[in-house]
C-alpha positions in Angstrom: 103.2 111.0 104.3 106.5 112.8 103.0 108.4 114.6 105.6 107.6 117.9 104.5 103.5 116.8 104.9 104.4 115.8 108.7 105.9 118.9 109.4 103.8 121.7 108.0 101.1 119.3 110.2 103.5 119.1 113.1 103.4 115.5 113.4 106.2 113.6 115.0 108.7 112.4 112.8 108.9 108.5 114.8 110.6 106.5 112.1 112.6 106.4 108.7 112.3 103.9 105.8 115.7 103.6 104.4 115.1 100.0 102.1 113.2 96.3 102.0 114.0 93.3 101.2 111.6 90.4 100.0 112.8 86.8 99.3 111.2 82.8 99.4 112.4 80.2 101.0 111.3 76.7 99.9 107.8 75.3 101.9 110.1 72.8 104.0 111.9 75.5 105.2 108.6 78.4 105.7 108.9 81.0 108.5 113.0 81.3 108.2 112.6 84.1 105.5 112.8 86.3 107.2 115.6 86.2 109.8 118.2 85.9 105.7 116.2 88.7 104.3 117.4 91.1 108.0 120.5 90.3 107.4 119.6 91.8 103.4 118.1 94.7 104.3 120.6 96.1 107.0 123.4 95.1 104.7 121.9 97.2 101.7 121.0 100.5 104.1 124.5 99.9 105.8 124.1 99.5 108.6 124.5 96.4 111.2 121.6 94.6 112.7 122.9 96.5 115.9 121.5 99.4 115.0 118.1 99.0 114.6 115.8 100.0 116.5 112.2 98.2 115.6 112.1 95.8 112.0 107.9 95.1 111.3 108.3 91.8 109.3 105.2 91.0 107.3 105.9 87.0 106.2 103.3 85.9 103.6 101.9 82.5 105.1 98.8 82.6 102.7 100.8 80.6 100.1 101.8 78.1 102.7 98.4 77.2 103.3 97.6 76.2 100.1 100.2 73.9 99.5 98.8 71.8 103.0 
């Protein structure tokens, strides 16, 4: 939702979306993608990981299931 609409409706601003990153890793190391991606995203946003209070991590595991 745009900030202007939230303010118009009286909703509090709970967070700020700055950037995101996506990457893939080899199936043998599945599950480590977020560890690398968090570092890249923080750097791209001009932040340190310690500056971030909350992460939303969505790792796509469907492809992994099909490789079994």
